[in-house]
Backbone as numpy.savetxt, mean C-alpha at the origin, in Angstrom:
# Nx Ny Nz CAx CAy CAz Cx Cy Cz
25.86 9.90 -1.79 25.38 8.53 -1.77 25.50 8.12 -3.24
26.03 7.14 -3.52 26.20 6.53 -4.92 24.96 6.14 -5.46
25.06 6.01 -6.81 23.83 5.79 -7.50 23.27 4.27 -7.27
24.15 3.42 -7.02 23.52 2.09 -6.64 22.95 1.98 -5.41
23.61 2.62 -4.48 22.93 2.68 -3.13 21.69 3.49 -2.96
21.53 4.44 -3.73 20.37 5.32 -3.80 19.30 4.58 -4.45
19.68 3.64 -5.35 18.62 2.93 -6.03 18.15 1.85 -5.22
19.03 1.30 -4.28 18.51 0.20 -3.36 17.66 0.93 -2.28
18.13 2.15 -1.76 17.26 2.79 -0.82 15.96 3.19 -1.49
15.84 3.50 -2.62 14.57 3.82 -3.29 13.65 2.60 -3.28
14.33 1.41 -3.74 13.58 0.23 -3.77 12.96 -0.17 -2.23
13.90 0.03 -1.27 13.45 -0.23 0.22 12.15 0.66 0.35
12.29 1.88 0.10 11.28 2.98 0.35 9.97 2.52 -0.27
10.21 1.99 -1.62 8.96 1.64 -2.43 8.33 0.41 -1.66
9.16 -0.55 -1.33 8.56 -1.73 -0.63 7.81 -1.26 0.71
8.24 -0.48 1.42 7.67 0.17 2.62 6.37 0.86 2.34
6.47 1.77 1.32 5.31 2.52 0.88 4.13 1.56 0.50
4.45 0.75 -0.58 3.30 -0.08 -1.08 2.91 -1.22 -0.05
3.74 -1.58 0.88 3.25 -2.49 1.93 2.35 -1.86 2.82
2.52 -0.55 3.09 1.80 0.24 3.89 0.40 0.43 3.28
0.40 0.54 1.99 -0.79 0.85 1.16 -1.70 -0.48 1.22
-1.02 -1.47 1.25 -1.57 -2.88 1.14 -2.23 -3.19 2.62
-1.54 -2.88 3.72 -2.01 -3.03 4.95 -3.25 -2.17 5.32
-3.03 -0.94 4.94 -4.07 -0.01 5.12 -5.41 -0.40 4.56
-5.21 -1.06 3.34 -6.56 -1.40 2.54 -7.17 -2.55 3.39
-6.36 -3.43 4.00 -6.94 -4.63 4.61 -7.62 -4.06 5.98
-6.98 -2.94 6.63 -7.58 -2.41 7.86 -8.95 -1.77 7.64
-8.87 -0.91 6.54 -10.11 -0.20 6.06 -11.14 -1.01 5.75
-10.68 -2.20 4.99 -11.80 -3.13 4.54 -12.45 -3.66 5.71
-11.67 -4.15 6.72 -12.19 -4.85 8.01 -13.10 -3.91 8.60
-12.60 -2.65 8.77 -13.40 -1.66 9.51 -14.83 -1.33 8.72
-14.85 -1.40 7.57 -16.14 -1.19 6.82 -17.04 -2.35 7.05
-16.58 -3.45 7.27 -17.50 -4.61 7.47 -18.25 -4.40 8.78
-17.57 -3.73 9.63 -18.26 -3.43 11.09 -18.82 -1.96 10.93
-19.95 -1.84 11.43 -20.75 -0.60 11.35 -20.12 0.47 12.48
-19.06 1.17 12.06 -18.58 2.05 13.00 -18.84 3.58 12.62
-18.85 4.36 13.57 -19.13 5.71 13.26 -17.78 6.44 13.49
-17.25 7.11 12.46 -16.19 7.86 12.31 -16.34 9.19 12.91
-15.29 9.90 13.48 -15.50 11.15 14.10 -15.49 12.36 13.16
-14.86 12.07 12.02 -14.99 12.97 10.79 -16.31 12.76 10.03
-16.91 13.89 9.82 -18.15 13.70 8.92 -17.85 13.27 7.52
-16.83 13.85 6.83 -16.43 13.55 5.62 -16.29 12.02 5.51
-15.36 11.50 6.45 -14.92 10.09 6.45 -16.13 9.24 6.57
-17.06 9.68 7.48 -18.29 8.75 7.78 -19.10 8.58 6.59
-19.32 9.83 5.74 -19.99 9.84 4.60 -19.43 8.94 3.50
-18.03 9.06 3.40 -17.31 8.37 2.49 -17.30 6.75 2.67
-17.32 6.35 4.08 -17.49 5.05 4.38 -18.86 4.39 4.12
-19.62 5.18 4.05 -21.18 4.65 3.73 -21.49 4.87 2.29
-20.65 5.28 1.50 -20.92 5.60 0.05 -20.57 4.25 -0.60
-21.31 4.03 -1.85 -21.11 2.78 -2.58 -19.69 2.62 -3.21
-18.90 3.64 -3.32 -17.67 3.69 -3.80 -16.51 3.35 -2.92
-16.81 3.13 -1.67 -15.93 2.87 -0.60 -15.17 1.39 -0.87
-15.96 0.52 -1.00 -15.50 -0.79 -1.52 -14.59 -0.91 -2.65
-14.95 -0.18 -3.70 -14.33 -0.18 -4.82 -12.87 0.43 -4.69
-12.92 1.66 -4.04 -11.77 2.34 -3.66 -10.72 1.66 -2.88
-11.24 0.77 -1.98 -10.33 -0.08 -1.07 -9.80 -1.09 -1.82
-10.55 -1.79 -2.62 -10.04 -2.79 -3.48 -9.00 -2.42 -4.55
-9.09 -1.15 -5.08 -8.22 -0.68 -6.02 -6.96 -0.26 -5.33
-6.92 0.39 -4.31 -5.82 0.65 -3.50 -5.15 -0.51 -3.01
-5.80 -1.47 -2.66 -5.31 -2.79 -2.19 -4.44 -3.50 -3.39
-5.13 -3.51 -4.59 -4.48 -4.08 -5.76 -3.12 -3.38 -6.17
-3.31 -2.04 -6.13 -2.12 -1.10 -6.50 -1.01 -1.40 -5.50
-1.47 -1.63 -4.25 -0.37 -1.79 -3.21 0.26 -3.23 -3.31
-0.53 -4.32 -3.56 0.03 -5.58 -3.66 0.91 -5.61 -5.03
0.48 -5.20 -6.04 1.26 -5.27 -7.32 2.64 -4.42 -7.20
2.53 -3.10 -6.60 3.63 -2.40 -6.40 4.59 -3.19 -5.44
4.14 -3.54 -4.36 4.98 -4.37 -3.47 5.67 -5.52 -4.05
4.95 -6.23 -4.82 5.60 -7.40 -5.57 6.72 -7.10 -6.46
6.42 -5.96 -7.29 7.32 -5.43 -8.20 8.56 -4.94 -7.56
8.37 -4.08 -6.56 9.41 -3.27 -5.85 10.26 -4.40 -5.04
9.74 -5.49 -4.27 10.47 -6.31 -3.67 11.11 -7.31 -4.44
10.68 -7.64 -5.77 11.38 -8.53 -6.68 12.61 -7.81 -7.30
12.31 -6.45 -7.55 13.49 -5.76 -8.09 14.54 -5.48 -7.11
14.16 -5.41 -5.66 15.05 -5.34 -4.69 15.86 -6.61 -4.42
15.31 -7.70 -4.64 15.95 -9.13 -4.46 16.94 -9.28 -5.54
16.53 -8.74 -6.93 17.34 -8.97 -8.05 18.57 -8.02 -7.83
18.35 -6.76 -7.36 19.46 -5.85 -7.17 20.35 -6.27 -6.04
19.98 -6.74 -5.02 20.88 -7.25 -4.06 21.45 -8.65 -4.31
20.94 -9.39 -5.22 21.44 -10.59 -5.65 22.55 -10.28 -6.59
22.38 -9.38 -7.40 23.43 -9.08 -8.59 24.68 -8.35 -7.97
24.54 -7.82 -6.74 25.68 -7.15 -5.91 26.34 -8.18 -5.17
25.97 -9.36 -4.99 26.57 -10.40 -4.23 27.69 -10.94 -4.90
């Protein structure tokens, strides 16, 4: 694989990875608003902890910023190859 195509592949992977983190944050945030019991004791205790909301917000912000940067770099890279 050439250097240019591996760079594009890495940017696509980064977009998928950060988009997944962003979507997971939204899903877990919506689940936290409903009182659900998790089957895992550790997850249940974490969901009831005061740090749960902060953790979800931080991972959501990281996912959003990472997705924005990776997708913008992907657009620029594809535009320059045109």
